[in-house]
LODO-318743 format. One record per residue (C-alpha): chain; residue in one letter; x, y, z; residue number from 1. Coordinates in pm, whole numbers. Layout:
REM LODO-318743
A / A / X / Y / Z / NUM
...
//
This chain:
REM LODO-318743
A / M / 6992 / -23780 / -8679 / 1
A / S / 7235 / -24031 / -8530 / 2
A / G / 7272 / -24125 / -8166 / 3
A / T / 7582 / -23904 / -8153 / 4
A / D / 7378 / -23605 / -8268 / 5
A / Y / 7131 / -23651 / -7984 / 6
A / L / 7418 / -23695 / -7739 / 7
A / Q / 7568 / -23367 / -7860 / 8
A / I / 7237 / -23183 / -7809 / 9
A / W / 7222 / -23325 / -7456 / 10
A / Y / 7582 / -23217 / -7397 / 11
A / R / 7519 / -22857 / -7504 / 12
A / A / 7202 / -22833 / -7297 / 13
A / Q / 7380 / -22970 / -6991 / 14
A / I / 7666 / -22721 / -7029 / 15
A / S / 7414 / -22435 / -7050 / 16
A / I / 7225 / -22549 / -6741 / 17
A / A / 7547 / -22605 / -6546 / 18
A / L / 7671 / -22258 / -6643 / 19
A / F / 7343 / -22102 / -6535 / 20
A / C / 7364 / -22282 / -6199 / 21
A / V / 7725 / -22171 / -6148 / 22
A / L / 7624 / -21809 / -6213 / 23
A / V / 7332 / -21833 / -5970 / 24
A / I / 7552 / -21990 / -5702 / 25
A / G / 7821 / -21727 / -5771 / 26
A / G / 7571 / -21446 / -5728 / 27
A / W / 7462 / -21594 / -5397 / 28
A / E / 7827 / -21620 / -5286 / 29
A / I / 7896 / -21257 / -5379 / 30
A / Y / 7583 / -21132 / -5204 / 31
A / H / 7674 / -21309 / -4882 / 32
A / Q / 8049 / -21238 / -4918 / 33
A / L / 8142 / -21606 / -4907 / 34
A / P / 8496 / -21720 / -4994 / 35
A / Y / 8433 / -21945 / -5294 / 36
A / V / 8362 / -21685 / -5562 / 37
A / G / 8704 / -21733 / -5725 / 38
A / W / 8652 / -22105 / -5769 / 39
A / L / 8307 / -22050 / -5915 / 40
A / A / 8452 / -21796 / -6160 / 41
A / V / 8701 / -22057 / -6279 / 42
A / M / 8418 / -22309 / -6324 / 43
A / A / 8219 / -22056 / -6525 / 44
A / L / 8516 / -21988 / -6754 / 45
A / V / 8568 / -22359 / -6817 / 46
A / L / 8201 / -22407 / -6908 / 47
A / I / 8204 / -22096 / -7132 / 48
A / F / 8513 / -22237 / -7304 / 49
A / A / 8329 / -22567 / -7356 / 50
A / W / 8028 / -22387 / -7505 / 51
A / L / 8240 / -22174 / -7740 / 52
A / D / 8426 / -22481 / -7861 / 53
A / E / 8096 / -22646 / -7947 / 54
A / G / 7957 / -22341 / -8124 / 55
A / L / 8263 / -22191 / -8296 / 56
A / D / 8542 / -22309 / -8522 / 57
A / L / 8843 / -22265 / -8290 / 58
A / P / 9207 / -22321 / -8394 / 59
A / P / 9317 / -22686 / -8360 / 60
A / W / 9564 / -22611 / -8081 / 61
A / L / 9295 / -22432 / -7879 / 62
A / T / 9050 / -22715 / -7939 / 63
A / A / 9309 / -22965 / -7813 / 64
A / I / 9368 / -22761 / -7496 / 65
A / N / 8996 / -22738 / -7436 / 66
A / R / 8954 / -23112 / -7483 / 67
A / W / 9212 / -23185 / -7213 / 68
A / L / 9069 / -22915 / -6987 / 69
A / Q / 8713 / -23044 / -7016 / 70
A / C / 8813 / -23405 / -6959 / 71
A / I / 8998 / -23309 / -6641 / 72
A / V / 8775 / -23038 / -6493 / 73
A / Q / 8422 / -23082 / -6626 / 74
A / P / 8341 / -23398 / -6421 / 75
A / I / 8442 / -23209 / -6105 / 76
A / I / 8226 / -22911 / -6202 / 77
A / L / 7925 / -23131 / -6271 / 78
A / I / 7956 / -23304 / -5933 / 79
A / V / 8001 / -22977 / -5744 / 80
A / V / 7705 / -22812 / -5917 / 81
A / W / 7490 / -23122 / -5873 / 82
A / S / 7563 / -23150 / -5501 / 83
A / I / 7520 / -22778 / -5425 / 84
A / M / 7193 / -22747 / -5617 / 85
A / T / 7055 / -23064 / -5458 / 86
A / R / 7141 / -22941 / -5111 / 87
A / E / 6996 / -22594 / -5176 / 88
A / I / 6672 / -22738 / -5311 / 89
A / I / 6632 / -22946 / -4995 / 90
A / V / 6732 / -22670 / -4753 / 91
A / R / 6594 / -22355 / -4916 / 92
A / L / 6276 / -22490 / -5074 / 93
A / Q / 6207 / -22733 / -4789 / 94
A / L / 6120 / -23013 / -5028 / 95
A / P / 6126 / -23374 / -4903 / 96
A / A / 6485 / -23497 / -4900 / 97
A / R / 6386 / -23848 / -5005 / 98
A / G / 6210 / -23739 / -5325 / 99
A / V / 6475 / -23484 / -5421 / 100
A / M / 6752 / -23738 / -5368 / 101
A / V / 6579 / -24001 / -5580 / 102
A / I / 6555 / -23758 / -5870 / 103
A / T / 6904 / -23613 / -5842 / 104
A / M / 7069 / -23952 / -5789 / 105
A / A / 6889 / -24087 / -6094 / 106
A / Y / 7025 / -23801 / -6305 / 107
A / F / 7373 / -23837 / -6156 / 108
A / I / 7390 / -24185 / -6309 / 109
A / V / 7362 / -24050 / -6665 / 110
A / M / 7510 / -23703 / -6611 / 111
A / F / 7863 / -23783 / -6734 / 112
A / A / 7773 / -23974 / -7049 / 113
A / P / 7741 / -23667 / -7279 / 114
A / M / 8082 / -23532 / -7176 / 115
A / A / 8248 / -23873 / -7213 / 116
A / G / 8089 / -23938 / -7551 / 117
A / I / 8140 / -23594 / -7708 / 118
A / V / 8463 / -23466 / -7550 / 119
A / G / 8624 / -23790 / -7436 / 120
A / G / 8525 / -23952 / -7761 / 121
A / K / 8763 / -23717 / -7945 / 122
A / L / 9069 / -23853 / -7761 / 123
A / K / 9283 / -24023 / -8023 / 124
A / T / 9594 / -24157 / -7849 / 125
A / S / 9598 / -24481 / -7653 / 126
A / V / 9778 / -24312 / -7363 / 127
A / A / 9496 / -24059 / -7327 / 128
A / R / 9240 / -24339 / -7349 / 129
A / I / 9415 / -24507 / -7056 / 130
A / L / 9478 / -24199 / -6842 / 131
A / Y / 9141 / -24030 / -6866 / 132
A / P / 8925 / -24329 / -6763 / 133
A / A / 9156 / -24367 / -6462 / 134
A / W / 9102 / -24000 / -6375 / 135
A / W / 8726 / -24027 / -6427 / 136
A / F / 8726 / -24333 / -6200 / 137
A / V / 8881 / -24132 / -5917 / 138
A / I / 8649 / -23835 / -5962 / 139
A / V / 8314 / -23992 / -6046 / 140
A / V / 8332 / -24287 / -5805 / 141
A / T / 8494 / -24127 / -5501 / 142
A / L / 8445 / -23750 / -5509 / 143
A / V / 8068 / -23735 / -5468 / 144
A / G / 8080 / -23924 / -5138 / 145
A / S / 8340 / -23681 / -5007 / 146
A / I / 8171 / -23350 / -5085 / 147
A / Y / 7806 / -23434 / -5025 / 148
A / P / 7704 / -23399 / -4655 / 149
A / A / 7535 / -23717 / -4539 / 150
A / K / 7282 / -23526 / -4328 / 151
A / F / 7111 / -23402 / -4646 / 152
A / T / 7072 / -23741 / -4811 / 153
A / G / 6754 / -23851 / -4636 / 154
A / P / 6745 / -24225 / -4556 / 155
A / R / 7070 / -24387 / -4439 / 156
A / T / 7065 / -24616 / -4743 / 157
A / F / 7099 / -24312 / -4969 / 158
A / A / 7401 / -24195 / -4768 / 159
A / L / 7560 / -24540 / -4803 / 160
A / I / 7495 / -24545 / -5178 / 161
A / L / 7688 / -24219 / -5203 / 162
A / T / 7971 / -24277 / -4955 / 163
A / T / 8051 / -24632 / -5068 / 164
A / G / 8078 / -24521 / -5430 / 165
A / A / 7796 / -24750 / -5545 / 166
A / L / 7614 / -24466 / -5723 / 167
A / G / 7938 / -24344 / -5880 / 168
A / A / 8016 / -24696 / -6002 / 169
A / V / 7698 / -24711 / -6211 / 170
A / A / 7756 / -24359 / -6342 / 171
A / F / 8115 / -24449 / -6428 / 172
A / F / 8001 / -24758 / -6620 / 173
A / L / 7765 / -24553 / -6838 / 174
A / M / 8037 / -24292 / -6882 / 175
A / I / 8280 / -24553 / -7013 / 176
A / V / 8009 / -24704 / -7234 / 177
A / A / 7970 / -24364 / -7402 / 178
A / S / 8344 / -24313 / -7451 / 179
A / M / 8414 / -24669 / -7572 / 180
A / R / 8129 / -24643 / -7819 / 181
A / A / 8274 / -24317 / -7949 / 182
A / W / 8616 / -24486 / -7983 / 183
A / H / 8457 / -24786 / -8162 / 184
A / L / 8612 / -25027 / -7914 / 185
A / S / 8466 / -25270 / -7660 / 186
A / W / 8092 / -25320 / -7672 / 187
A / P / 8015 / -25621 / -7452 / 188
A / G / 7653 / -25725 / -7432 / 189
A / I / 7434 / -25962 / -7235 / 190
A / N / 7367 / -26188 / -7534 / 191
A / P / 7646 / -26449 / -7537 / 192
A / K / 7794 / -26534 / -7876 / 193
A / F / 8035 / -26813 / -7794 / 194
A / G / 8071 / -26966 / -8139 / 195
A / R / 8298 / -27244 / -8257 / 196
A / G / 8546 / -27386 / -8009 / 197
A / F / 8353 / -27286 / -7697 / 198
A / S / 8325 / -27557 / -7432 / 199
A / W / 8084 / -27554 / -7142 / 200
A / L / 8318 / -27790 / -6958 / 201
A / S / 8602 / -27539 / -6989 / 202
A / L / 8373 / -27262 / -6863 / 203
A / I / 8260 / -27471 / -6566 / 204
A / I / 8621 / -27550 / -6477 / 205
A / L / 8722 / -27185 / -6518 / 206
A / L / 8442 / -27056 / -6296 / 207
A / G / 8481 / -27344 / -6052 / 208
A / L / 8848 / -27265 / -5994 / 209
A / G / 8758 / -26901 / -5931 / 210
A / C / 8483 / -26996 / -5686 / 211
A / L / 8724 / -27231 / -5508 / 212
A / F / 8969 / -26945 / -5455 / 213
A / I / 8690 / -26712 / -5337 / 214
A / F / 8575 / -26975 / -5086 / 215
A / I / 8924 / -27033 / -4946 / 216
A / N / 9004 / -26662 / -4939 / 217
A / S / 8683 / -26579 / -4750 / 218
A / F / 8636 / -26867 / -4507 / 219
A / S / 8978 / -27019 / -4436 / 220
A / N / 9088 / -26936 / -4082 / 221
A / G / 9405 / -27142 / -4075 / 222
A / N / 9718 / -26969 / -3954 / 223
A / R / 9979 / -27225 / -4058 / 224
A / W / 10077 / -27396 / -4379 / 225
A / S / 9941 / -27724 / -4247 / 226
A / N / 9586 / -27607 / -4180 / 227
A / I / 9532 / -27324 / -4427 / 228
A / L / 9330 / -27552 / -4657 / 229
A / T / 9158 / -27760 / -4390 / 230
A / S / 9033 / -27510 / -4131 / 231
A / Y / 8726 / -27301 / -4214 / 232
A / D / 8474 / -27073 / -4047 / 233
A / L / 8161 / -27043 / -4261 / 234
A / H / 8006 / -26753 / -4072 / 235
A / L / 7971 / -26401 / -4213 / 236
A / P / 7947 / -26194 / -3894 / 237
A / Y / 7982 / -25858 / -4069 / 238
A / A / 7742 / -25895 / -4364 / 239
A / T / 7618 / -25534 / -4357 / 240
A / R / 7466 / -25312 / -4624 / 241
A / E / 7782 / -25102 / -4622 / 242
A / Y / 8001 / -25398 / -4718 / 243
A / L / 7745 / -25510 / -4976 / 244
A / L / 7749 / -25169 / -5146 / 245
A / T / 8127 / -25135 / -5116 / 246
A / A / 8172 / -25471 / -5287 / 247
A / F / 7922 / -25364 / -5554 / 248
A / E / 8129 / -25049 / -5617 / 249
A / A / 8447 / -25253 / -5650 / 250
A / G / 8291 / -25513 / -5878 / 251
A / V / 8126 / -25263 / -6112 / 252
A / A / 8371 / -24972 / -6112 / 253
A / E / 8701 / -25164 / -6109 / 254
A / E / 8588 / -25412 / -6373 / 255
A / T / 8458 / -25125 / -6584 / 256
A / L / 8795 / -24950 / -6559 / 257
A / C / 9034 / -25243 / -6590 / 258
A / R / 8850 / -25496 / -6804 / 259
A / F / 8609 / -25280 / -7005 / 260
A / A / 8826 / -24970 / -7059 / 261
A / F / 9190 / -25070 / -7010 / 262
A / L / 9160 / -25413 / -7169 / 263
A / G / 8950 / -25280 / -7455 / 264
A / V / 9200 / -25005 / -7536 / 265
A / L / 9495 / -25244 / -7505 / 266
A / L / 9332 / -25494 / -7739 / 267
A / S / 9325 / -25215 / -7996 / 268
A / V / 9689 / -25124 / -7921 / 269
A / F / 9803 / -25484 / -7977 / 270
A / R / 9559 / -25558 / -8259 / 271
A / N / 9843 / -25634 / -8505 / 272
A / S / 10031 / -25857 / -8262 / 273
A / R / 10020 / -26232 / -8290 / 274
A / N / 9958 / -26247 / -7914 / 275
A / Q / 9706 / -25964 / -7902 / 276
A / A / 9492 / -26108 / -7622 / 277
A / L / 9785 / -26226 / -7409 / 278
A / W / 9964 / -25889 / -7413 / 279
A / A / 9642 / -25704 / -7337 / 280
A / I / 9566 / -25940 / -7048 / 281
A / L / 9914 / -25900 / -6898 / 282
A / V / 9928 / -25520 / -6923 / 283
A / S / 9570 / -25463 / -6801 / 284
A / S / 9634 / -25694 / -6504 / 285
A / F / 9950 / -25500 / -6422 / 286
A / L / 9749 / -25176 / -6428 / 287
A / F / 9485 / -25340 / -6206 / 288
A / G / 9755 / -25416 / -5953 / 289
A / L / 9894 / -25062 / -5969 / 290
A / L / 9547 / -24929 / -5898 / 291
A / H / 9556 / -25094 / -5555 / 292
A / F / 9865 / -24902 / -5447 / 293
A / G / 9625 / -24618 / -5375 / 294
A / N / 9522 / -24817 / -5067 / 295
A / A / 9860 / -24729 / -4914 / 296
A / L / 9695 / -24405 / -4808 / 297
A / V / 9486 / -24596 / -4550 / 298
A / Q / 9687 / -24911 / -4479 / 299
A / P / 10053 / -25015 / -4429 / 300
A / F / 10269 / -25020 / -4742 / 301
A / M / 10390 / -25380 / -4716 / 302
A / I / 10039 / -25518 / -4682 / 303
A / T / 9940 / -25294 / -4975 / 304
A / L / 10228 / -25439 / -5180 / 305
A / L / 10100 / -25788 / -5107 / 306
A / Q / 9747 / -25678 / -5202 / 307
A / A / 9866 / -25520 / -5528 / 308
A / I / 10050 / -25834 / -5637 / 309
A / S / 9745 / -26041 / -5546 / 310
A / A / 9531 / -25804 / -5755 / 311
A / M / 9762 / -25851 / -6055 / 312
A / A / 9711 / -26227 / -6032 / 313
A / L / 9336 / -26187 / -5994 / 314
A / G / 9338 / -25947 / -6288 / 315
A / L / 9465 / -26231 / -6508 / 316
A / Y / 9171 / -26444 / -6403 / 317
A / F / 8903 / -26174 / -6444 / 318
A / A / 9041 / -26084 / -6789 / 319
A / V / 9032 / -26446 / -6903 / 320
A / V / 8674 / -26488 / -6778 / 321
A / Y / 8574 / -26174 / -6966 / 322
A / L / 8750 / -26267 / -7289 / 323
A / Y / 8637 / -26630 / -7291 / 324
A / T / 8269 / -26550 / -7228 / 325
A / G / 8249 / -26200 / -7376 / 326
A / Q / 8037 / -26104 / -7076 / 327
A / L / 8157 / -25819 / -6857 / 328
A / W / 7879 / -25880 / -6604 / 329
A / L / 8028 / -26220 / -6524 / 330
A / S / 8368 / -26081 / -6422 / 331
A / M / 8182 / -25810 / -6228 / 332
A / L / 7986 / -26078 / -6041 / 333
A / M / 8299 / -26279 / -5957 / 334
A / H / 8476 / -25964 / -5835 / 335
A / F / 8173 / -25863 / -5628 / 336
A / L / 8150 / -26205 / -5461 / 337
A / L / 8521 / -26205 / -5382 / 338
A / D / 8509 / -25867 / -5210 / 339
A / W / 8172 / -25901 / -5040 / 340
A / L / 8253 / -26234 / -4880 / 341
A / A / 8598 / -26112 / -4774 / 342
A / F / 8457 / -25790 / -4623 / 343
A / S / 8172 / -25974 / -4450 / 344
A / A / 8406 / -26235 / -4302 / 345
A / S / 8679 / -25996 / -4187 / 346
A / G / 8476 / -25689 / -4092 / 347
A / S / 8700 / -25449 / -4281 / 348
A / V / 8747 / -25309 / -4631 / 349
A / V / 9117 / -25245 / -4569 / 350
A / M / 9400 / -25478 / -4474 / 351
A / T / 9586 / -25427 / -4148 / 352
A / G / 9903 / -25550 / -3984 / 353
A / S / 10220 / -25675 / -4151 / 354
A / P / 10239 / -25970 / -4391 / 355
A / T / 10387 / -26289 / -4246 / 356
A / I / 10590 / -26557 / -4418 / 357
A / V / 10267 / -26756 / -4455 / 358
A / D / 10107 / -26461 / -4637 / 359
A / W / 10394 / -26443 / -4886 / 360
A / Y / 10381 / -26819 / -4932 / 361
A / L / 10007 / -26805 / -5006 / 362
A / L / 10062 / -26513 / -5242 / 363
A / T / 10315 / -26719 / -5437 / 364
A / V / 10066 / -27005 / -5462 / 365
A / E / 9797 / -26761 / -5575 / 366
A / V / 10016 / -26610 / -5849 / 367
A / L / 10112 / -26958 / -5974 / 368
A / F / 9749 / -27071 / -5955 / 369
A / F / 9602 / -26787 / -6160 / 370
A / G / 9904 / -26779 / -6389 / 371
A / G / 9847 / -27149 / -6458 / 372
A / V / 9476 / -27096 / -6522 / 373
A / T / 9559 / -26816 / -6766 / 374
A / A / 9818 / -27029 / -6945 / 375
A / W / 9570 / -27317 / -6973 / 376
A / M / 9310 / -27088 / -7128 / 377
A / M / 9556 / -26962 / -7390 / 378
A / F / 9583 / -27295 / -7573 / 379
A / G / 9364 / -27501 / -7804 / 380
A / D / 9002 / -27416 / -7876 / 381
A / R / 8993 / -27194 / -7566 / 382
A / R / 9248 / -26963 / -7728 / 383
A / Q / 9037 / -26953 / -8044 / 384
A / V / 8735 / -26828 / -7849 / 385
A / I / 8944 / -26570 / -7662 / 386
A / D / 9100 / -26440 / -7984 / 387
A / R / 8759 / -26410 / -8148 / 388
A / H / 8625 / -26202 / -7859 / 389
A / A / 8946 / -25997 / -7856 / 390
A / R / 8892 / -25899 / -8219 / 391
A / R / 8533 / -25805 / -8142 / 392
A / F / 8629 / -25593 / -7842 / 393
A / A / 8894 / -25415 / -8050 / 394
A / G / 8611 / -25290 / -8273 / 395
A / D / 8686 / -25509 / -8574 / 396
A / E / 8349 / -25685 / -8576 / 397
A / Q / 8108 / -25432 / -8426 / 398
A / R / 7855 / -25187 / -8565 / 399
A / F / 7809 / -24838 / -8427 / 400
A / N / 7630 / -24508 / -8491 / 401
A / F / 7266 / -24615 / -8477 / 402
A / R / 7016 / -24374 / -8624 / 403
A / L / 6679 / -24264 / -8497 / 404
A / D / 6470 / -24115 / -8778 / 405
A / F / 6122 / -23962 / -8761 / 406
//
């Protein structure tokens, strides 16, 4: 049996258990005349549809509808069932919250992989492979912290892991690993394979320029053009666990979405283009910027616009780091450091106020800076290394479908 076969067994078992839990919860709701029976009935129908599709030969059009339905709804169902059952175990059975949470949080991390690998793995179009990871990002990373009452989580650290999205970020990473493996696309590892043309000097310069920007962005307290690069405050007065975990969520989840998923899919889209890597870098960075417009829900639009453009420029840099080294963890680390230091220095995860002329001036410098770094990396031996990793991430030079025989 292949790894996919075992994943399918896991998927079917998980659907069955989730359906059983939905029926038990529904029975409880009916008995106590609670108002959520209708929603639970819809969840049960979706899970029954998923089970029938796995066990029967349905018409192609019905299979396609089910695939879309499961990709949209099943992650929500799994989170709802997981949170309700965890809460009921703690409240009704009076088991220690700490132990229950450790077990359920551990399973939450791997809970979405079967669905992503089996159902999401059947998505064929590039548009679907862009849209669904974005949807999963919203649901898996953010929803669990919204629907799970903090008073049931036990220690405060557990509540922070949930509400900051840190737990969801790890789950989302494994979810995308399963789907990208099924699509035969990106498969970055922790064993660098730099090959011919790689230069440690180029890597040091690349990372050094990024660290320079992170330092200036975090510690500069100048308020005029003349002192923006000369005035610094090296204190981190707000270095809390909440900001640490929030930065972890951003580094892991956003890099997983935009560099691992988006960039990997786009490298496949542009695989026949002479400028495969460049086009993929540009489009994925644009999508990374668009992602930040969601912050307009909690901060002023103009400051969000400035943040989104800044994110597009940073997206160029993170993509180049990823493609030159072939190491996703490195772009995650750079992203984490950028956010954690900024949060810890400013005391906020959102931007406030209105952008000034100095802000727009600095944004222009930032765009030119990271645009120049990207252009520099796209020439000579550096381009050769990037193109080689681009071909590997597009699935041209990877092996899949391991087998486990007994």
